[in-house]
N, C-alpha and C positions, 0 to 999 in steps of 0.2 A: 377968475377962478375961486373956488370954494376953499374952505378951511382945510389944513392938512388931516389926513386920516391917520388918527393916533391909536384908535381902538375900533373894535368891529361895530360898536355902537353908533360910529360916525358914518358908517356906510349907508347910503340911501337905500341900496337894494336889501339891507338887512332891516331897515326901518319898515319898508313897504311890505316885506314878507312877514314881518311881526304883525303888521295891521291886518293882512289877509289872514293869518292864523287866528287872531282874535275875532275877526268878523265871522270866520267860519265857526268857531266855538259857539258864538252868539246864535248863529242860525241853527245850530244843532242841539239846542237845549232841549227841544221837545221830541227829537227824533227817537224813535222806538226801535229801529233797526240798528242793534248795538253792534253787529258785526261790521256793517257798513261805516257807522258812526265812528267806531274805533279806527278803522283804516284811513278814513278821511282825515282824522285828527293826526294820526301818525304820519301820514304824508305832508300835512301843513306844518307840523312841528319840525319836521325833518329839514325844511328849506332854511329857516333862520339858523337853525342849530348847526347844520353844516357849514354855512357861511361863518359862523362865529368860531367853530372848531378849526376850520381851515385858516382863518386869520390868525388865531392864536398860536399856530404851529411855527409861525416865523420863517418858514421856508416858502419861497414863491412856488416851487414845484409842487408842494404839499397844498398850498392854498389853492392853486389852480385845479388840483384834483378834487378837493372838497367842494369847489365851485361846480365842477361838473357833476358831482353826487347831488347837490342842491338843485341843480337844473333838472337832473333825472327825477328827483322827488317832485318838482313842480310839474313836470309833464305827467307823472303818475296822478298827482292831484287833480290836473285837468281832466284826465280820462275819467277819473272816478266821478267828477262833477257832471261830466256827460251822462254817465250812467244815472246819477241822482235826478238829472233833469228829464231823462227819458222815462223814468219810472215814477216822476212827479212827487218825489220825497219832499222837495223844497220848491217854493214858488219859482217859476221859471225866470222871472225877471231878477229875482235875487241871484239865482245861479248864474245868469248872464253876466251880472257885475263881479261875481267871484271869478268866472271864466276869463273875463277881461283882465282882472288883476293878475291871473296866472301868466297870461300872454305877456303882459308888461314885464312881469318879474323875470320870465324866461328870456326876454328880450335884454333886459338889464344884465342878467347874468352872462348872456353871451358876449355882450360889450365888455363887460368887466374881465372875462377870461381873455378875450383878444387883447385888452390893454395890458393885462398882466404878463401875456405871452411876449408883447413886443417891447414894453418899456421897463421891465423889471428883471 
């Protein structure tokens, strides 16, 4: 078993969602569609931000609630990435990698929510 989780930075799902956010920011540096650019960034930033905020609330019920919000933001981002792929705003192969990351993060969030419901 891994190290005990003492702060939100210890959560693997927070780490991978941060990586996704940074990857997305890098992909969007040349994007001229500022409306979509802004929405993509807001959705991406919302994922690790809600994980962190929920963790810091120190109430399991509130943490679970914020994990659900993060999971919703992840689905929102995935939808926006499908739109970006359809209109050809970013290279399709790069979008596929970002989509895969969102699917993995959504699955991790689901698992963490279930664990928090049962064990805490």
